N, C-alpha and C positions, 0 to 999 in steps of 0.2 A: 424422543419423548421430551416435551417441554411442559413444565408446570408453571403455575402463576407466580410461585415464589421466586423463580429464577429469571423472570422477564425483567427487562429494564424498567425502572420506575419512570413515571412521566418526567421527573426532573432529569434523570440520566439521559433519556431520549432527547429532551430539549437541548441539553448541553452538547450532546453528540451532534445533533443537527445544526446547532448554532456554530460549533467548531467547523463543521463541513462548509457551512455558508460563508464563514469568514475566510476559510482557505480558498474556496471557489472564487470569492471576490478578489482576493489578492492575486490568484493565478490569472484570472481574466484581465485584471488591471495590467499585469505584466505583459500579457499577450498584445493588448491594444496600444499600450503606451510605449513599449520597448521593442517587442519582437516584430510585429506586423509593419510598423513604419520603417524599420531598418532591414526589412527582408530577411529576418532571422526566423528559424523554426526551432521547435523542441524535438525531442525524440519520441518514438512510439506513435500512438494513435493521434496525439495532438500534432505531431510533426506531419503525419500524412494528411490530416485535415487542413493544416496550414498550407501545404503544397497545393492541394486541390482548390483551396480558397484563393490562392494567388493566381491560379490559372483561370478560374471561373468567376471570381469576385469575392472580396473579403466579407461581404455581408452573408455569404453562404457558409461561413466557418462553423457556426453552431450546429447547423443541420448536418454537415459532413462529420462533425465530431460525434454526434449522436448515432448516425447511421454506421460509421466505422466501428463503433463500440458494441453495436447490437450483437454481432456474432460472438463476441467475447462474453457478453452478459449471458448468452445462451450456454456457452461452454462452462461458465462458472456455476450455472444451475445444474448442469449435468455432472460435472466432475468435482466441484468443491462442496457447496451446500446451498440449498435453496434460500436459507436465511441471508446469506451474503449477497444474493441478487438484489434484495431490497436496499441494502446499504450502498451497493455499487450503483443501482439505478438512481437513487437519490443524489449521490455525488455527481454522477454524469449529468442529471437534470439540472442541478444547481449551477454547475459550471457552464452548461449551455445557456441557461437563462442569463447569467451575469455577462457572458461574452456578447450576448445580444443587446442587453441593456447598456453596456459600456462601449458600444460600437463607435460612438462619437467622442471618445476620450481624447483630449489633446495629446499629440505624439511628443515623445522625448527624442530630440536629436542632440548628439554630442560626440565626444571622443568614443571610438569603438570600444575601448577598454571600459569606459564608464557604462556603456550600454550592456556589455557582456556581464559585468560584475553585478550591477544594480538590477538589471532585468532578470538575470539568472537567479539571483538571490531571492527576489520577491516571488518569482515563480516557484522556486524550491520550497520556500516557507509555506506558500499556499498549498501545494501538493502534499507537503509533509503534514500539515494540519488535517487535511482530508484523510490521509492514511491513518494518522494517529487516532482519529475519531471513528475508525472502522470502515471507511469508504475506500473507493478506488476509482481512478479516472483513466488509467492506462491498461487497456486490455492485453497488451503484450506481457504484462506481469502474470496475468491469468494463464496465458499460453506457456509462460515459463514454468509455472507450478505444475501444469499438466505434463510438460516435457520432462520435468524433473522426476515425476512419479513413474513415468513410463520408460524413460531412457536413461535417467541418471544425470542428465545435464543440470547444472545449478541454474537457479532462476537468473542470477546475474549474467551467466554465460549466454543464455537464450536472449535476454533483453539486449545485451551488448551486440550480439550477432545481428539482431533485427535492426538496431539503430545504425550500425555501420552501413547497411543497405539503404536506410532512410536518408542519411546525410549524403551518401554517394549518389543516390538517385536525384536528390535535390540539386547537387552540383552539376550533374550531367544534364538534367532537363533544362536548366537555365544557363548552362555553359558558363558558370561563374563559380570557381572553386573557392574564392575568397569568402563568399557568403556561407558556403558549406562549412569551411573551417571555423568561421566565427560562430556559426550555429552550434557546431560541435563543442566549442569552448563554453558557450552559454549553457549547453546541456550539462557539461561537467560541473559548472558552478551550481546549477540547480540540483544536480545529483548530490553534491556534497551538503547542500543546505537541507535537503530532505533527510540525509543521514543524520545531521545534527538535530533536526526537529523530532524525529521519531526514535532517536538513540540507537541507530544501527540499522543497516539494510539487510543483514543476514536473514535468510529465509527461515532459519531455525532458532528457537529460543529454548533455553533450559530454565524451567520455573521450579524453584524449591518452595513448597508451601508448608508452613508450620501451623498446625491447627489442633483444636481440641474437639473437632467434629469430623473425625476422619471418615467414618462410615457414610455420613451424609454427603460429604464432598466427593468421596470416591464414587458413589452412585450417580451423583449429578454430573460429574465430569465424564464418566464412562457412558452413561445413557444419553445425555444431551449433546455431547460433542464427539463421541466416538473415539475418545483418546484413552490410551492405556497409561499406566503409571507404575512406579515402584513405591511401595509403602515401607517406611522405615520407622523404627521406634526410638524415641529420644527422650531426653529429660532436661527440663529447664535449668540452666546454670545458676540462676538467681533464686527462682521460686522452688526448684526441686520437684515441680509437678511433672507428671508424665505428659509427653507431647508426641503426637504422630507427625511424621514428616513425609510429604508426598513429593515425588520427583516426576515432573511431567515434561516431555519434549513436545513443543508445539510450533507450528508454522506461524510466521509473523502476522499473517492476516487473521489468524484465530486468537491472537494474544489478547486483544481488547475484550472479546467475548469470554475468554477464560477468566480474566480478572473480574468481570461482572458476575459470573457464576460463583466464583469463590467468595467474593465480598457479600453477595446477596445471601449466601448460606451461612457464612461466618464472618461478620464484620470485624472481628478481632484477629482474623487470620493474618499471618506474616508471610509475605511473598518476596523472594529474591530472584531477579530475572537477569540472566546472562546470555550474551551472544554465543552461538555455537557455529563452528566452521565445518564440522563433520561429526556424524554419528555412526558408530560401528556396532553391528550386532551380528556376532558369528562371522560369516564370510561376507556379509553385505555391509554397505556403507552408503552415505549420501552421494558418493560418486558413482554408485551403481544403482540398478533398479531397486526401488523400495516400495513398500506397501503404501496404500493411500493414506493411512494414518499411522504415525510412528508410535510404537508401543515401547515404553521403557521397562 
């Protein structure tokens, strides 16, 4: 259930799409300036698209990228939430457009270490901006979330497992393990930059919300996002006013939407966000099979 009051304002939407566009531009620039000219690849869907493009022609990369992401867009619609499909579709479309427009970007040739660090950093910043604005360009992360819900594997474990095969396949198909290793190092740099941009890659976040509109926020978060929570009663240390405290456990891809819902209902709400490594409820934990939505 979505009401008009909780939808993003035009300004919020414009800022989100602008952030995605800047991120897509940076990522596409890194692809054409650093990775493609030096036969490097990234992990996940981008890596698979780069392998296919190297075999059949670099000009086909945007098409391969979109086609390889289509199954994951469908999976996100079926297993995550329909609203996320729009953000993911926009992010994938923007990245594909910029990789097409920047196809003639002058290449950067230099020391392998310079290429790995600079290229990986720019790529990571770009992808990190896209994720921070609510988008996603790597379908393997969607698969990771689904595997986490069904079998208990963490998102990081699933993505790492897939990328090991991507880089190994790249080295095997071209019989050059040097480029595979350099690609892996580029991916590690990009991964750490994404970590810095979005302040943590843990799939779970603990959000503590202090608000004077508890009932309104409780209904909005429960009805619109399907999230459970714990309600605690507190008191302002300075003002002495009664305050309700909501504790919500949320997946990283839902964090941007949660912040929008809270601030749209209560602009004066205070939120503290922390990374979580594991959630235990009775005999279950994030290392085991858990429900689709985590309820605190």
